[in-house]
C-alpha positions as CSV (number, residue, x, y, z in Angstrom):
1,X,-6.8,-11.2,44.6
2,X,-9.8,-9.8,42.7
3,X,-10.4,-6.1,42.9
4,X,-13.7,-4.4,41.7
5,X,-13.7,-0.6,41.6
6,X,-16.7,1.7,41.0
7,X,-18.5,-0.9,39.0
8,X,-21.7,0.2,37.3
9,X,-24.0,-1.5,35.0
10,X,-27.0,0.4,33.5
11,X,-29.7,-0.4,30.9
12,X,-32.0,1.7,28.7
13,X,-35.4,2.5,30.1
14,X,-38.4,0.4,29.0
15,X,-39.2,2.9,26.2
16,X,-36.0,1.8,24.5
17,X,-34.6,5.3,24.0
18,X,-30.9,5.7,24.2
19,X,-29.7,8.0,26.9
20,X,-26.7,10.1,25.8
21,X,-24.4,11.2,28.6
22,X,-25.2,14.8,29.5
23,X,-28.0,15.2,26.9
24,X,-30.9,14.6,29.3
25,X,-32.5,12.5,26.7
26,X,-34.0,9.2,28.0
27,X,-33.3,7.6,31.3
28,X,-31.0,4.8,32.6
29,X,-31.8,2.0,35.0
30,X,-28.8,1.0,37.1
31,X,-28.7,-2.6,38.0
32,X,-25.4,-2.0,39.6
33,X,-24.9,1.6,40.9
34,X,-21.2,1.7,41.7
35,X,-19.7,-1.1,43.9
36,X,-16.3,-1.6,45.3
37,X,-14.9,-4.8,46.9
38,X,-11.9,-7.1,47.1
39,X,-11.8,-10.8,47.3
40,X,-8.7,-12.2,48.9
41,X,-6.8,-15.3,47.9
42,X,-8.4,-18.4,49.4
43,X,-11.5,-16.5,50.4
44,X,-15.2,-17.4,49.8
45,X,-16.8,-14.0,49.4
46,X,-20.6,-13.9,49.1
47,X,-22.8,-11.3,47.3
48,X,-26.0,-11.5,49.3
49,X,-29.3,-9.8,48.7
50,X,-32.9,-10.0,47.4
51,X,-34.0,-10.6,43.9
52,X,-33.2,-7.6,41.7
53,X,-30.5,-6.2,44.0
54,X,-27.7,-6.5,41.4
55,X,-25.7,-9.4,42.8
56,X,-26.0,-11.7,39.7
57,X,-25.2,-8.7,37.3
58,X,-22.2,-8.0,39.4
59,X,-21.0,-11.6,39.1
60,X,-21.7,-11.7,35.4
61,X,-19.7,-8.5,34.9
62,X,-16.7,-10.1,36.7
63,X,-17.2,-13.1,34.5
64,X,-17.3,-11.2,31.2
65,X,-20.8,-12.3,30.5
66,X,-22.1,-8.7,30.9
67,X,-20.2,-5.6,29.8
68,X,-20.3,-3.0,32.6
69,X,-21.1,0.6,32.0
70,X,-18.2,2.0,34.1
71,X,-15.5,0.8,36.5
72,X,-12.5,-1.4,36.7
73,X,-12.0,-5.2,37.5
74,X,-8.6,-6.7,38.0
75,X,-7.5,-10.2,39.0
76,X,-4.0,-10.4,40.3
77,X,-2.0,-8.3,37.9
78,X,-4.4,-8.9,35.1
79,X,-6.9,-6.2,34.0
80,X,-10.2,-7.9,33.1
81,X,-12.2,-4.7,32.5
82,X,-11.4,-1.0,32.4
83,X,-13.9,1.4,31.1
84,X,-11.5,4.3,30.8
85,X,-8.8,2.3,29.0
86,X,-11.4,0.5,26.8
87,X,-10.4,-3.0,28.0
88,X,-12.9,-5.8,28.1
89,X,-11.2,-9.2,28.1
90,X,-13.2,-12.0,26.6
91,X,-14.9,-14.3,29.1
92,X,-13.0,-17.4,27.9
93,X,-9.6,-15.7,28.5
94,X,-10.2,-14.5,32.1
95,X,-9.1,-17.8,33.7
96,X,-12.4,-18.2,35.7
97,X,-14.5,-21.2,36.6
98,X,-18.3,-20.9,36.9
99,X,-21.1,-22.9,38.4
100,X,-24.5,-21.8,37.3
101,X,-27.9,-22.1,39.1
102,X,-28.8,-24.6,36.3
103,X,-25.9,-27.0,36.3
104,X,-25.9,-27.3,32.6
105,X,-24.9,-31.0,32.7
106,X,-24.6,-32.5,29.2
107,X,-26.9,-35.5,29.2
108,X,-25.3,-37.3,26.3
109,X,-21.9,-37.4,28.1
110,X,-20.6,-39.6,30.8
111,X,-19.5,-38.1,34.1
112,X,-15.9,-38.2,32.9
113,X,-16.6,-36.5,29.6
114,X,-18.6,-33.8,31.3
115,X,-15.5,-32.9,33.4
116,X,-12.9,-33.3,30.6
117,X,-14.9,-31.2,28.1
118,X,-13.3,-27.8,29.2
119,X,-9.9,-29.3,28.6
120,X,-10.8,-31.1,25.4
121,X,-11.9,-27.9,23.7
122,X,-8.8,-25.9,24.5
123,X,-6.8,-24.6,21.5
124,X,-4.1,-27.1,20.3
125,X,-1.2,-25.3,21.9
126,X,-2.9,-25.1,25.4
127,X,-4.6,-28.4,25.5
128,X,-3.0,-31.0,27.8
129,X,-2.1,-34.4,26.4
130,X,-4.6,-37.3,26.9
131,X,-2.7,-38.7,29.9
132,X,-2.7,-35.4,31.7
133,X,-6.4,-34.9,31.0
134,X,-7.2,-38.3,32.4
135,X,-5.0,-37.6,35.5
136,X,-6.6,-34.2,36.1
137,X,-10.1,-35.5,35.7
138,X,-9.5,-38.4,37.9
139,X,-8.0,-36.2,40.6
140,X,-10.9,-33.8,40.7
141,X,-13.5,-36.6,40.6
142,X,-11.7,-38.1,43.6
143,X,-11.8,-34.8,45.5
144,X,-15.5,-34.4,45.1
145,X,-16.1,-38.1,45.7
146,X,-17.4,-39.0,42.3
147,X,-14.4,-41.2,41.2
148,X,-16.5,-44.4,41.2
149,X,-19.0,-42.7,38.9
150,X,-16.7,-41.7,36.1
151,X,-18.2,-44.0,33.4
152,X,-21.8,-43.5,34.5
153,X,-24.2,-41.3,32.3
154,X,-24.4,-37.9,33.9
155,X,-28.2,-38.1,34.0
156,X,-28.0,-41.0,36.3
157,X,-26.6,-38.9,39.2
158,X,-28.7,-37.5,42.0
159,X,-29.2,-33.8,42.3
160,X,-26.4,-33.4,44.9
161,X,-24.1,-35.4,42.7
162,X,-24.9,-33.3,39.7
163,X,-24.1,-30.2,41.6
164,X,-20.7,-31.7,42.5
165,X,-20.2,-32.7,38.9
166,X,-20.8,-29.0,37.8
167,X,-18.2,-28.0,40.4
168,X,-15.7,-30.6,39.2
169,X,-16.0,-29.3,35.6
170,X,-15.3,-25.8,36.8
171,X,-12.3,-26.9,38.9
172,X,-10.6,-29.1,36.3
173,X,-9.2,-26.0,34.5
174,X,-7.6,-24.8,37.7
175,X,-9.2,-21.4,37.6
176,X,-7.8,-18.4,39.5
177,X,-11.3,-17.6,40.7
178,X,-14.5,-19.5,41.1
179,X,-17.9,-17.9,40.4
180,X,-20.9,-19.7,41.9
181,X,-24.4,-18.3,41.0
182,X,-26.9,-19.7,43.5
183,X,-25.7,-23.3,42.8
184,X,-27.8,-24.9,45.6
185,X,-31.1,-23.3,44.9
186,X,-32.4,-26.3,42.8
187,X,-31.9,-28.8,45.7
188,X,-34.4,-29.7,48.3
189,X,-34.0,-28.2,51.8
190,X,-32.4,-31.2,53.4
191,X,-29.8,-31.8,50.6
192,X,-29.1,-28.0,50.3
193,X,-28.2,-28.0,54.1
194,X,-25.8,-30.9,53.6
195,X,-24.2,-29.4,50.5
196,X,-23.5,-26.1,52.3
197,X,-21.0,-27.9,54.5
198,X,-19.7,-30.0,51.6
199,X,-19.0,-26.9,49.4
200,X,-17.4,-25.1,52.4
201,X,-15.2,-28.2,53.0
202,X,-13.9,-28.4,49.4
203,X,-13.3,-24.6,49.2
204,X,-11.2,-24.8,52.4
205,X,-9.4,-28.0,51.4
206,X,-8.6,-26.7,47.9
207,X,-7.9,-23.1,49.1
208,X,-10.3,-21.8,46.4
209,X,-10.8,-18.2,45.8
210,X,-14.5,-17.8,45.1
211,X,-17.4,-15.3,44.7
212,X,-20.7,-16.9,45.8
213,X,-24.1,-15.4,44.9
214,X,-27.2,-16.2,47.0
215,X,-30.4,-14.7,48.4
216,X,-30.3,-17.3,51.2
217,X,-29.2,-15.6,54.5
218,X,-28.4,-18.9,56.2
219,X,-26.4,-20.2,53.3
220,X,-24.3,-17.0,53.4
221,X,-23.7,-17.1,57.1
222,X,-22.6,-20.7,57.0
223,X,-20.4,-20.6,54.1
224,X,-18.7,-17.2,53.8
225,X,-15.5,-15.8,55.0
226,X,-17.0,-12.4,54.2
227,X,-20.4,-11.1,53.0
228,X,-21.4,-8.1,50.9
229,X,-25.0,-7.3,51.5
230,X,-26.5,-5.7,48.4
231,X,-29.6,-3.6,48.0
232,X,-30.9,-1.7,44.9
233,X,-27.6,-2.0,43.0
234,X,-25.4,-0.9,46.0
235,X,-23.4,-2.6,48.8
236,X,-24.9,-1.8,52.2
237,X,-22.3,-3.5,54.3
238,X,-19.2,-5.8,54.0
239,X,-18.1,-7.9,56.9
240,X,-17.6,-11.3,58.4
241,X,-20.8,-13.3,59.0
242,X,-20.9,-12.7,62.8
243,X,-20.2,-9.0,62.3
244,X,-23.0,-8.7,59.7
245,X,-25.4,-10.4,62.0
246,X,-24.5,-8.8,65.4
247,X,-23.5,-5.3,64.1
248,X,-25.7,-4.4,61.1
249,X,-24.8,-1.1,59.7
250,X,-28.3,-0.2,58.3
251,X,-31.9,-1.0,58.9
252,X,-32.0,-3.0,55.6
253,X,-29.1,-5.3,56.7
254,X,-30.8,-5.8,60.1
255,X,-34.1,-6.8,58.5
256,X,-32.7,-8.8,55.7
257,X,-30.3,-10.9,57.8
258,X,-32.6,-12.6,60.4
259,X,-35.2,-10.8,62.4
260,X,-34.9,-7.6,64.5
261,X,-37.0,-5.6,66.9
262,X,-36.8,-1.9,66.1
263,X,-37.4,1.2,68.2
264,X,-36.8,4.9,67.4
265,X,-35.0,6.7,70.2
266,X,-33.3,10.0,71.0
267,X,-29.7,10.0,72.3
268,X,-29.4,11.5,75.8
269,X,-26.0,10.4,76.9
270,X,-22.7,9.4,75.2
271,X,-19.7,8.1,77.4
272,X,-17.1,6.5,75.3
273,X,-18.7,3.6,73.5
274,X,-21.8,3.6,75.8
275,X,-24.9,5.3,74.5
276,X,-28.2,5.9,76.4
277,X,-31.3,6.7,74.3
278,X,-34.8,7.3,75.3
279,X,-37.7,5.5,73.4
280,X,-41.4,6.2,73.7
281,X,-41.5,3.3,76.2
282,X,-38.4,3.7,78.3
283,X,-34.6,4.0,78.2
284,X,-32.2,1.8,76.4
285,X,-28.4,1.5,77.1
286,X,-26.1,0.3,74.3
287,X,-22.4,-0.6,74.9
288,X,-19.7,-1.3,72.4
289,X,-21.1,1.2,70.0
290,X,-18.6,1.7,67.1
291,X,-20.2,4.7,65.4
292,X,-21.2,6.9,68.3
293,X,-23.9,9.5,67.6
294,X,-24.2,12.9,69.1
295,X,-26.5,13.8,72.0
296,X,-29.9,14.8,70.6
297,X,-29.6,12.6,67.5
298,X,-32.5,10.3,66.6
299,X,-31.3,6.7,66.1
300,X,-32.9,3.4,65.4
301,X,-32.4,0.7,68.1
302,X,-32.1,-2.9,66.7
303,X,-32.4,-6.0,69.0
304,X,-32.3,-9.6,67.9
305,X,-35.2,-11.7,69.3
306,X,-32.8,-14.3,70.9
307,X,-31.2,-11.4,72.8
308,X,-34.5,-10.6,74.6
309,X,-34.3,-12.5,77.9
310,X,-37.7,-13.3,79.4
311,X,-38.6,-13.9,83.1
312,X,-41.8,-14.1,85.1
313,X,-40.1,-12.1,88.0
314,X,-38.2,-8.8,87.8
315,X,-34.4,-9.0,88.0
316,X,-33.9,-5.8,89.9
317,X,-31.1,-3.3,89.4
318,X,-30.1,-4.2,85.8
319,X,-30.1,-2.0,82.7
320,X,-32.6,-2.4,80.0
321,X,-35.3,-4.2,82.1
322,X,-38.9,-3.7,80.8
323,X,-42.2,-5.3,81.7
324,X,-45.1,-6.3,79.4
325,X,-47.6,-9.0,78.5
326,X,-47.4,-12.0,76.3
327,X,-49.7,-11.4,73.4
328,X,-48.8,-14.6,71.3
329,X,-46.5,-17.5,71.2
330,X,-45.5,-20.0,68.4
331,X,-43.8,-23.3,68.9
332,X,-41.3,-23.7,66.0
333,X,-39.6,-27.0,67.0
334,X,-36.2,-26.0,68.3
335,X,-37.4,-22.6,69.5
336,X,-40.5,-20.8,70.8
337,X,-41.3,-17.3,69.6
338,X,-43.1,-15.0,72.1
339,X,-44.6,-11.6,71.2
340,X,-44.5,-9.3,74.2
341,X,-46.7,-6.3,74.2
342,X,-45.3,-3.1,75.8
343,X,-48.1,-0.5,75.3
344,X,-48.5,-0.2,71.5
345,X,-45.0,-1.8,70.9
346,X,-44.5,-5.5,70.2
347,X,-41.1,-7.1,71.1
348,X,-40.3,-10.5,69.7
349,X,-38.4,-13.0,71.9
350,X,-36.9,-16.3,70.7
351,X,-36.4,-18.9,73.5
352,X,-35.6,-22.4,74.3
353,X,-38.7,-24.5,73.8
354,X,-38.6,-25.5,77.5
355,X,-39.6,-21.8,78.2
356,X,-43.1,-21.5,76.9
357,X,-45.3,-18.8,78.5
358,X,-49.0,-18.6,77.7
359,X,-50.6,-15.5,76.2
360,X,-51.9,-13.1,78.8
361,X,-49.0,-13.6,81.3
362,X,-47.3,-10.6,82.7
363,X,-43.6,-10.9,82.1
364,X,-40.3,-9.0,82.5
365,X,-37.5,-8.9,79.9
366,X,-34.0,-7.6,79.8
367,X,-31.5,-7.0,77.0
368,X,-27.8,-6.9,77.6
369,X,-26.3,-3.5,76.6
370,X,-23.8,-5.1,74.3
371,X,-26.6,-6.8,72.4
372,X,-28.3,-3.4,71.6
373,X,-27.3,-2.1,68.2
374,X,-27.7,1.4,66.9
375,X,-28.3,2.0,63.2
376,X,-29.0,5.3,61.3
377,X,-32.6,6.3,60.8
378,X,-33.3,6.0,57.0
């Protein structure tokens, strides 16, 4: 298991002045502002966030390619980095495999030589004999379905095959932990979608422990056992994909993962895990609330567009039924988006394409109470 504790990474400000601790001289820019997480054995753990959020810096700090400013990183019983003890193990001694955004395939080598290279350059006492190298390379090429291409020049492979070749090169050393830094970002959309499932299959079959870095929300939801959503150098929420999507802990998570409708409201009733809150346009009932607020608190209501159920006729005595007017609609292939106007508020609905209601139509919509999420007001 990998454990990351209070990890920080800071840089000098753009003036280049060194900031001495406690001196007040200069400023520090924190790319990573103190993150804590664990990656369990056999788990694919994803660091997800926008550009500049600190996810790649965190990955590089685990890899030993960046020296953190503070914190501690351990893998199993091995200390990789400890600021207080002055430990910073060299990257090539950490027992990690890494796949970069750029695959770094050696064009002058065959597929076989690309994969065998990490074994060929091991020190004499640790290097396997030639037969074992051939066996290990053959095994990993078979696993990623490139065995028939072993003698082919690496540059003759397709983009998806080169991605798998980079993965094979990282796997052949049998690392304790795999680090994958946006490995699918250079592929076209169709191939990227295929490779998500392929990578997940390999991770599951080989029981790999891996940290995966991406800014692609769909990629993270498809591939991950757990996701850490990062923002401005900090982790906003850690959870399973379904939990992250259906129960976002903050507005940032709700906005970054998919799309949400937001309404500010004041809590008027709390009964167990049921909360009732008044918005400027009506009352909303939320059930299954995990972090119950107090009566009088101001909260932010978050509702996913697919949880807004449209109808032309009122449903009657059901909670969370509102009426409005269709202001716009957009056909998107597998879904239709409707924008429903309720006074000065716009509610987005995502429906089956068979339900397409023209603008100007008066409609009613309901939201099941267990689909209403409450998040803190920033």
